[in-house]
A tleap script that builds the chain and sets N, CA, C and O, in Angstrom:
source leaprc.protein.ff14SB
mol = sequence {
  NASP ARG ALA ARG PHE TRP ILE LYS MET GLY
  PRO ARG PHE ILE TYR ILE THR TYR TYR ALA
  LEU ARG ASN ASP ALA GLY ASP TYR LEU GLY
  THR LEU GLU VAL THR GLN ASP LEU THR GLU
  LEU ARG GLN LEU GLU GLY GLU GLN ARG LEU
  LEU ASN TYR ASP ASP VAL LYS VAL ASN PHE
  CGLY
}
set mol.1.N position { -63.806 56.517 3.244 }
set mol.1.CA position { -64.941 56.864 2.401 }
set mol.1.C position { -64.506 57.522 1.094 }
set mol.1.O position { -65.340 58.026 0.342 }
set mol.2.N position { -63.204 57.516 0.826 }
set mol.2.CA position { -62.688 58.091 -0.419 }
set mol.2.C position { -61.450 57.304 -0.838 }
set mol.2.O position { -60.616 56.946 -0.007 }
set mol.3.N position { -61.347 57.044 -2.125 }
set mol.3.CA position { -60.155 56.394 -2.681 }
set mol.3.C position { -59.718 57.208 -3.889 }
set mol.3.O position { -60.541 57.577 -4.726 }
set mol.4.N position { -58.407 57.489 -3.982 }
set mol.4.CA position { -57.879 58.315 -5.072 }
set mol.4.C position { -56.826 57.540 -5.851 }
set mol.4.O position { -56.015 56.807 -5.286 }
set mol.5.N position { -56.862 57.726 -7.162 }
set mol.5.CA position { -55.899 57.085 -8.056 }
set mol.5.C position { -55.496 58.091 -9.123 }
set mol.5.O position { -56.280 58.979 -9.457 }
set mol.6.N position { -54.291 57.969 -9.662 }
set mol.6.CA position { -53.881 58.780 -10.803 }
set mol.6.C position { -53.065 57.910 -11.724 }
set mol.6.O position { -52.250 57.093 -11.295 }
set mol.7.N position { -53.310 58.111 -13.012 }
set mol.7.CA position { -52.675 57.273 -14.028 }
set mol.7.C position { -52.281 58.137 -15.227 }
set mol.7.O position { -52.853 59.202 -15.458 }
set mol.8.N position { -51.306 57.661 -15.976 }
set mol.8.CA position { -50.936 58.262 -17.253 }
set mol.8.C position { -51.643 57.467 -18.342 }
set mol.8.O position { -51.562 56.239 -18.379 }
set mol.9.N position { -52.334 58.174 -19.225 }
set mol.9.CA position { -52.966 57.547 -20.392 }
set mol.9.C position { -52.395 58.249 -21.612 }
set mol.9.O position { -52.915 59.272 -22.058 }
set mol.10.N position { -51.327 57.691 -22.141 }
set mol.10.CA position { -50.618 58.373 -23.216 }
set mol.10.C position { -50.042 59.665 -22.659 }
set mol.10.O position { -49.344 59.635 -21.646 }
set mol.11.N position { -50.316 60.802 -23.298 }
set mol.11.CA position { -49.789 62.076 -22.805 }
set mol.11.C position { -50.658 62.699 -21.710 }
set mol.11.O position { -50.287 63.732 -21.152 }
set mol.12.N position { -51.804 62.096 -21.392 }
set mol.12.CA position { -52.760 62.673 -20.446 }
set mol.12.C position { -52.486 62.186 -19.025 }
set mol.12.O position { -52.051 61.053 -18.818 }
set mol.13.N position { -52.749 63.064 -18.040 }
set mol.13.CA position { -52.650 62.716 -16.623 }
set mol.13.C position { -54.070 62.685 -16.068 }
set mol.13.O position { -54.731 63.719 -15.982 }
set mol.14.N position { -54.532 61.504 -15.695 }
set mol.14.CA position { -55.918 61.302 -15.270 }
set mol.14.C position { -55.962 61.051 -13.767 }
set mol.14.O position { -55.220 60.227 -13.232 }
set mol.15.N position { -56.858 61.788 -13.097 }
set mol.15.CA position { -57.045 61.687 -11.646 }
set mol.15.C position { -58.455 61.159 -11.397 }
set mol.15.O position { -59.432 61.736 -11.875 }
set mol.16.N position { -58.559 60.065 -10.650 }
set mol.16.CA position { -59.841 59.403 -10.403 }
set mol.16.C position { -60.078 59.329 -8.902 }
set mol.16.O position { -59.198 58.922 -8.143 }
set mol.17.N position { -61.278 59.729 -8.482 }
set mol.17.CA position { -61.646 59.659 -7.071 }
set mol.17.C position { -62.961 58.902 -6.952 }
set mol.17.O position { -63.900 59.147 -7.709 }
set mol.18.N position { -63.021 57.981 -5.993 }
set mol.18.CA position { -64.247 57.252 -5.671 }
set mol.18.C position { -64.712 57.698 -4.292 }
set mol.18.O position { -63.932 57.711 -3.340 }
set mol.19.N position { -65.991 58.064 -4.189 }
set mol.19.CA position { -66.575 58.494 -2.923 }
set mol.19.C position { -67.683 57.530 -2.524 }
set mol.19.O position { -68.527 57.171 -3.345 }
set mol.20.N position { -67.681 57.113 -1.265 }
set mol.20.CA position { -68.779 56.308 -0.745 }
set mol.20.C position { -69.969 57.227 -0.494 }
set mol.20.O position { -69.826 58.287 0.115 }
set mol.21.N position { -71.131 56.820 -0.960 }
set mol.21.CA position { -72.364 57.564 -0.711 }
set mol.21.C position { -73.113 56.877 0.419 }
set mol.21.O position { -73.319 55.664 0.392 }
set mol.22.N position { -73.517 57.658 1.409 }
set mol.22.CA position { -74.183 57.106 2.588 }
set mol.22.C position { -75.442 57.903 2.901 }
set mol.22.O position { -75.536 59.089 2.585 }
set mol.23.N position { -76.406 57.235 3.526 }
set mol.23.CA position { -77.601 57.942 3.968 }
set mol.23.C position { -77.339 58.579 5.327 }
set mol.23.O position { -76.230 58.491 5.853 }
set mol.24.N position { -78.360 59.222 5.898 }
set mol.24.CA position { -78.195 59.915 7.176 }
set mol.24.C position { -77.816 58.979 8.316 }
set mol.24.O position { -77.222 59.408 9.305 }
set mol.25.N position { -78.162 57.694 8.178 }
set mol.25.CA position { -77.823 56.707 9.209 }
set mol.25.C position { -76.419 56.149 9.019 }
set mol.25.O position { -75.946 55.377 9.854 }
set mol.26.N position { -75.748 56.525 7.937 }
set mol.26.CA position { -74.400 56.042 7.679 }
set mol.26.C position { -74.347 54.767 6.868 }
set mol.26.O position { -73.267 54.216 6.652 }
set mol.27.N position { -75.498 54.285 6.412 }
set mol.27.CA position { -75.534 53.063 5.610 }
set mol.27.C position { -75.003 53.345 4.204 }
set mol.27.O position { -75.304 54.378 3.605 }
set mol.28.N position { -74.218 52.418 3.699 }
set mol.28.CA position { -73.625 52.554 2.370 }
set mol.28.C position { -74.701 52.416 1.302 }
set mol.28.O position { -75.477 51.460 1.318 }
set mol.29.N position { -74.750 53.368 0.374 }
set mol.29.CA position { -75.739 53.349 -0.701 }
set mol.29.C position { -75.123 53.064 -2.064 }
set mol.29.O position { -75.790 52.529 -2.950 }
set mol.30.N position { -73.862 53.418 -2.232 }
set mol.30.CA position { -73.228 53.229 -3.524 }
set mol.30.C position { -71.952 54.041 -3.623 }
set mol.30.O position { -71.434 54.537 -2.622 }
set mol.31.N position { -71.457 54.168 -4.833 }
set mol.31.CA position { -70.190 54.852 -5.073 }
set mol.31.C position { -70.365 55.901 -6.162 }
set mol.31.O position { -71.049 55.676 -7.161 }
set mol.32.N position { -69.739 57.040 -5.950 }
set mol.32.CA position { -69.668 58.091 -6.961 }
set mol.32.C position { -68.239 58.127 -7.483 }
set mol.32.O position { -67.296 58.244 -6.701 }
set mol.33.N position { -68.073 58.026 -8.792 }
set mol.33.CA position { -66.750 58.116 -9.411 }
set mol.33.C position { -66.608 59.469 -10.095 }
set mol.33.O position { -67.485 59.885 -10.852 }
set mol.34.N position { -65.502 60.152 -9.825 }
set mol.34.CA position { -65.192 61.426 -10.467 }
set mol.34.C position { -63.855 61.258 -11.179 }
set mol.34.O position { -62.843 60.952 -10.549 }
set mol.35.N position { -63.856 61.460 -12.489 }
set mol.35.CA position { -62.641 61.335 -13.291 }
set mol.35.C position { -62.316 62.698 -13.885 }
set mol.35.O position { -63.175 63.350 -14.480 }
set mol.36.N position { -61.066 63.122 -13.719 }
set mol.36.CA position { -60.642 64.435 -14.199 }
set mol.36.C position { -59.360 64.303 -15.009 }
set mol.36.O position { -58.456 63.552 -14.643 }
set mol.37.N position { -59.293 65.033 -16.100 }
set mol.37.CA position { -58.068 65.129 -16.887 }
set mol.37.C position { -57.312 66.351 -16.372 }
set mol.37.O position { -57.724 67.484 -16.623 }
set mol.38.N position { -56.216 66.133 -15.661 }
set mol.38.CA position { -55.453 67.216 -15.048 }
set mol.38.C position { -54.230 67.621 -15.867 }
set mol.38.O position { -53.366 68.341 -15.369 }
set mol.39.N position { -54.150 67.170 -17.102 }
set mol.39.CA position { -52.980 67.443 -17.932 }
set mol.39.C position { -52.678 68.935 -18.000 }
set mol.39.O position { -51.544 69.344 -17.752 }
set mol.40.N position { -53.671 69.750 -18.330 }
set mol.40.CA position { -53.438 71.191 -18.462 }
set mol.40.C position { -53.111 71.831 -17.118 }
set mol.40.O position { -52.287 72.744 -17.062 }
set mol.41.N position { -53.734 71.374 -16.037 }
set mol.41.CA position { -53.452 71.940 -14.716 }
set mol.41.C position { -52.011 71.708 -14.297 }
set mol.41.O position { -51.403 72.568 -13.661 }
set mol.42.N position { -51.468 70.569 -14.642 }
set mol.42.CA position { -50.084 70.267 -14.263 }
set mol.42.C position { -49.081 71.148 -15.000 }
set mol.42.O position { -47.922 71.237 -14.595 }
set mol.43.N position { -49.514 71.797 -16.072 }
set mol.43.CA position { -48.621 72.646 -16.854 }
set mol.43.C position { -48.694 74.112 -16.438 }
set mol.43.O position { -47.954 74.935 -16.978 }
set mol.44.N position { -49.565 74.459 -15.494 }
set mol.44.CA position { -49.703 75.853 -15.076 }
set mol.44.C position { -48.454 76.337 -14.360 }
set mol.44.O position { -47.800 75.586 -13.637 }
set mol.45.N position { -48.137 77.607 -14.577 }
set mol.45.CA position { -47.025 78.256 -13.888 }
set mol.45.C position { -47.472 79.642 -13.464 }
set mol.45.O position { -48.407 80.198 -14.039 }
set mol.46.N position { -46.821 80.195 -12.474 }
set mol.46.CA position { -47.146 81.545 -12.025 }
set mol.46.C position { -48.472 81.586 -11.297 }
set mol.46.O position { -48.849 80.632 -10.616 }
set mol.47.N position { -49.186 82.707 -11.447 }
set mol.47.CA position { -50.456 82.901 -10.758 }
set mol.47.C position { -51.483 83.519 -11.693 }
set mol.47.O position { -51.135 84.224 -12.641 }
set mol.48.N position { -52.746 83.247 -11.417 }
set mol.48.CA position { -53.857 83.994 -12.002 }
set mol.48.C position { -54.858 84.181 -10.883 }
set mol.48.O position { -55.544 83.233 -10.501 }
set mol.49.N position { -54.951 85.378 -10.357 }
set mol.49.CA position { -55.794 85.660 -9.200 }
set mol.49.C position { -57.145 86.250 -9.564 }
set mol.49.O position { -58.061 86.251 -8.741 }
set mol.50.N position { -57.282 86.752 -10.781 }
set mol.50.CA position { -58.531 87.367 -11.206 }
set mol.50.C position { -59.030 86.694 -12.471 }
set mol.50.O position { -58.244 86.195 -13.277 }
set mol.51.N position { -60.367 86.685 -12.638 }
set mol.51.CA position { -60.961 86.125 -13.844 }
set mol.51.C position { -60.714 87.059 -15.016 }
set mol.51.O position { -60.937 88.265 -14.919 }
set mol.52.N position { -60.256 86.498 -16.114 }
set mol.52.CA position { -60.050 87.259 -17.338 }
set mol.52.C position { -61.079 86.762 -18.350 }
set mol.52.O position { -60.951 85.653 -18.869 }
set mol.53.N position { -62.102 87.576 -18.635 }
set mol.53.CA position { -63.173 87.150 -19.530 }
set mol.53.C position { -62.686 86.908 -20.953 }
set mol.53.O position { -63.360 86.212 -21.713 }
set mol.54.N position { -61.546 87.457 -21.335 }
set mol.54.CA position { -60.999 87.197 -22.665 }
set mol.54.C position { -60.564 85.746 -22.813 }
set mol.54.O position { -60.496 85.231 -23.929 }
set mol.55.N position { -60.265 85.075 -21.689 }
set mol.55.CA position { -59.822 83.684 -21.713 }
set mol.55.C position { -60.974 82.695 -21.600 }
set mol.55.O position { -60.771 81.495 -21.784 }
set mol.56.N position { -62.188 83.179 -21.300 }
set mol.56.CA position { -63.338 82.307 -21.070 }
set mol.56.C position { -64.006 82.003 -22.403 }
set mol.56.O position { -64.374 82.909 -23.151 }
set mol.57.N position { -64.158 80.712 -22.688 }
set mol.57.CA position { -64.843 80.283 -23.902 }
set mol.57.C position { -66.090 79.517 -23.484 }
set mol.57.O position { -66.001 78.535 -22.746 }
set mol.58.N position { -67.243 79.958 -23.950 }
set mol.58.CA position { -68.502 79.314 -23.594 }
set mol.58.C position { -69.094 78.716 -24.856 }
set mol.58.O position { -69.210 79.387 -25.882 }
set mol.59.N position { -69.470 77.439 -24.771 }
set mol.59.CA position { -70.078 76.753 -25.901 }
set mol.59.C position { -71.356 76.090 -25.415 }
set mol.59.O position { -71.306 75.103 -24.681 }
set mol.60.N position { -72.491 76.623 -25.819 }
set mol.60.CA position { -73.772 76.075 -25.396 }
set mol.60.C position { -74.410 75.221 -26.480 }
set mol.60.O position { -75.580 74.859 -26.359 }
set mol.61.N position { -73.691 74.895 -27.514 }
set mol.61.CA position { -74.316 74.141 -28.596 }
set mol.61.C position { -73.497 73.005 -28.923 }
set mol.61.O position { -73.843 72.231 -29.816 }
savepdb mol mol.pdb
quit
C-alpha cells in the first residue's frame, strides 16, 4: 500500500511516496502522492533537540 522512490534532480534530492487510499472495506479508492525535497535534511549534522524561535521564519503573504 506504499511505494517509495528517490531521485536526484540536478543538485536536489527528491523523495516521492505513493500511498494507496482505501475505504473502510479495504476497497481501493485512489493514490496520494507526497513529494519532498530532502536536500537540506541530508546536509544536517549534530543535533537540535529544542525549538529555536530565532530560526523560525513565518511568511503568511
